[in-house]
C-alpha positions, 0 to 999 in steps of 0.5 A, spaced: 286 214 370 289 213 364 296 215 362 296 220 356 302 217 353 300 210 353 293 211 350 296 216 345 301 210 343 295 205 342 291 210 338 297 212 333 299 204 332 292 203 330 292 209 326 298 208 322 298 200 322 304 199 325 309 200 331 314 203 327 310 208 324 307 210 331 314 211 334 316 216 328 310 220 329 311 220 336 318 221 336 320 215 340 323 208 340 319 203 337 320 199 344 317 205 348 311 204 344 311 197 345 312 198 352 307 203 353 301 199 350 303 193 354 303 197 360 296 199 358 294 192 356 296 190 363 292 195 366 286 193 363 287 186 364 286 184 356 289 185 349 288 191 346 291 190 339 291 184 334 299 185 332 298 183 325 300 188 318 297 192 319 295 192 326 288 192 328 284 193 335 281 188 338 274 189 340 276 191 347 281 196 344 276 199 339 272 201 345 277 204 349 280 208 343 272 210 342 272 212 349 279 216 349 276 220 342 269 222 345 273 224 352 278 228 348 272 231 344 268 233 350 274 236 354 276 240 348 269 243 347 268 244 354 274 248 355 272 252 348 266 254 351 268 255 359 274 259 357 272 264 352 278 264 347 281 258 349 286 255 344 282 248 344 280 246 337 276 240 337 278 235 332 273 231 328 275 225 324 271 223 318 271 216 314 268 218 307 269 215 300 273 219 295 267 220 290 262 223 296 268 228 298 270 230 291 263 231 289 259 234 295 262 233 302 268 237 302 264 244 301 260 242 307 266 240 311 270 247 309 264 251 310 263 248 317 271 248 319 271 256 317 265 257 321 266 253 327 274 254 327 275 246 328 280 241 325 278 235 321 282 228 320 279 225 313 280 217 313 279 216 305 276 209 304 271 205 299 264 207 301 263 199 303 269 199 308 268 206 312 264 203 317 271 200 319 274 206 322 268 208 326 268 201 329 275 201 331 274 208 334 278 212 329 273 216 326 267 219 329 263 220 323 262 215 317 259 216 310 257 209 308 253 205 303 251 200 309 245 202 313 246 198 319 250 201 324 254 199 330 253 199 337 253 206 340 252 210 333 246 212 329 245 211 322 241 217 317 239 216 310 242 221 306 240 219 299 243 216 293 250 218 289 248 216 282 253 214 276 253 213 269 258 209 264 261 215 260 267 216 256 269 222 252 267 224 245 274 222 242 274 216 246 267 214 243 269 215 236 275 211 237 272 205 240 264 205 240 263 208 233 260 202 231 256 201 237 256 200 244 256 192 246 260 187 249 265 186 244 267 194 244 267 194 251 272 189 252 276 192 247 276 199 250 280 200 256 276 201 262 278 205 268 278 202 275 279 206 281 282 201 286 282 194 288 276 195 292 272 198 287 267 194 284 262 199 282 263 198 274 264 191 275 257 190 278 254 195 272 257 192 266 255 185 269 248 187 271 247 191 264 250 187 259 253 181 262 260 183 262 265 181 267 270 186 269 275 181 268 274 180 261 276 187 260 283 191 259 283 196 265 287 202 267 288 203 275 287 210 277 286 211 285 285 218 285 278 221 284 280 227 280 285 224 276 280 218 274 275 224 272 280 227 268 283 221 265 276 220 262 276 227 259 283 226 256 280 219 253 284 215 257 279 210 258 271 209 260 268 209 267 263 210 272 262 218 273 258 221 278 252 225 276 254 231 279 261 231 275 257 228 269 252 234 269 258 239 269 261 236 263 255 233 259 252 240 256 259 242 254 259 235 249 265 233 253 262 226 255 258 221 252 253 216 256 254 209 254 248 206 257 243 212 256 238 213 262 241 207 266 245 209 272 248 205 278 245 208 284 249 207 291 245 209 297 249 213 302 248 213 310 251 218 315 253 214 321 255 218 328 257 217 335 251 218 340 254 223 343 252 230 347 258 233 343 254 240 340 259 241 334 258 233 332 251 234 332 251 241 328 256 238 323 251 232 322 245 236 321 249 240 316 251 234 312 244 231 312 242 238 309 247 239 304 245 231 301 238 234 300 241 238 294 246 233 291 243 226 292 237 223 289 232 220 294 230 213 292 
């Protein structure tokens, strides 16, 4: 029914965000990508792409991409089960935030990949925005801070990832030896993960009435580099509870607001599908969350 070259062109444009990047990935000209998508739109009788920067799917385009992904997954699962030993690895796309991935989810995914011999594509985004990848059809699973799911998907509560405002002992002596207050927090460099990251902003305002915009800030958009920067005394910032528990007993971290945490609820959103491996991975994620995340 569908020309695979045309559907692949649509999916690559949405995945990469542009016709040029999709053309490079497909090893064809930009014109060829454009022609394939126009032909697919003519077949469907409606626009499938919002031609902006980055390119985004229309509602119809998102539904079509989701259909293609589901069909490909079901086809590969069938071939793997029907033709024993067939080299048809299923690929599962997961939209997830950096902190979930680095603090607990990667080990779950790694074990599942090893046992089931599948491929994964990780789409990294802030937990407030990961549902966008599910809605566009690019992901089949998403870990999100949003409870309400989109049509055709389930939503399962995983628990809360807790954060503490912390710094290294050396940093504490330099900036907070006379106390942790609005003035000392404004003078000390604050670490921010990225533009979308409002975690420390919400915490500082709720606990101390301090606006993030009043602070001097470092921007470090890498989870591991962010944590290491705190340990190295570059700045203070929000540390996930699993990381805090690892370094606090060794005296490497100081809790700047003892006993106060920011609790980010996390939900697993997934297609309503009959793909067995999808369901097994969802079960593994939910089970692992019981050991790491706090139920509130």
